[in-house]
Structures are given as C-alpha cells and as structure tokens.
N, C-alpha and C positions, 0 to 999 in steps of 0.2 A: 504493499500499500504506499501511501505517500509519506516520505520521511519527514515532512513538516508538520504532520499531526502528531502531537504529543499525548502522553498519557495525562489524564487531568483528575484522576480519582485518587484520594487518599493523600493528599498533600497538605502541608501546613506552611503558608496560609492556604485556605481553600481556593478552589478555582474561582476566577472572575467571569462575569458574563462576556467580557471582551475576549477572554481566552477560548471560551466555548464558541463564540462567533467565528473567531479566526480558524479554529479546527473545522467548523462547519463550512467556512469559505473554501478551505484547502480540500476538503472531501467533495464538495460540489465541483470545484475546478478539475479535480482528478476524475471524476466519472463523467464529466461533460467533455473534457479535453479543451475547455475554453479558459483562458486567463482573464479575458474581458469578454462578456457576451456582446453580441450585436444588439442594436436597439430593439430589434423584433423579439430577441430572447431574453432582454433584461429583466422584465417583470417576472417570468418564469424562474430565471436564475436566482434573482433575490428572495423570491417566495420559497424556494427550495432551501436556501441558506437559513431563513427564518424557521422553517418547519424542522430542519435538522437541529438547529440550535435549541428549539423548545424541547424536542425529544431527548436530545443529549442531556440537557439540564434536569429534566424529569428522571432520566435514567441515573445520573450522578447522585441526585437526592435520594433515590431509593435504594441504592446499594448499601450494603453493610459489611463491615470487616471487623476482625479482631486484631488485625496487624497494627502496629503503631504507625502514626503518620510519617510520611517521608519528607525529609527537608528539601526544599527546592534547591537551594545552593549546593548542597552535597550531591544531589542528582545531577546537577548541571556540571559539577566538577568532574564526576565519574564520566559523563558524556564527552567532555573536552579531553580527558585523559584517553578514552577509547579512540577518539578522533585523531588525537596526536600519534597514537601508536599505529593506527590504520594507515594515515597519510603521511607519515614521517619518511 
C-alpha cells in the first residue's frame, strides 16, 4: 500500500483530525491514481476523502487494546534509523 499512510492507532498524543484526513487523502490518491483530480472529478474525490476520514475516525475510536501507548518521537526515530540503514 502507500508508504505515506502511517499507523494512527494507540499513540500518545492521540491522532488528530488532520492526520486522519491526510491518511484518507493518501488512500484516495492511491486507489484513484490521481494526485489532483480534474474539475469533473473533484467533488467525488473530496467526498471520498471525507467519507474515509469519518470511517477511519469511527474505527480508531472503537478499537481497544491493552498495549501501552506508543510514543510518536520514539517511533519516528526508529523509522529514521531503518531508513538510514536501508538507504545508506
């Protein structure tokens, strides 16, 4: 799937609406193949982003876990280390 879509569940601080919308945008871009839709497809493109963002938010709020919350900075540091090892 799209590498720009990040895991949003079980983080401290919790996910923001902007992060959910950004992931939804990336998902719609991936499945449509459009980075920017034409004027004819713009309304459907934006409606899909809104629908996916609502469904994602509903899903994230309904999930439960006993695992401790992950720290965003620590996860980002791990990702940078993996990328450095991969592309070095």
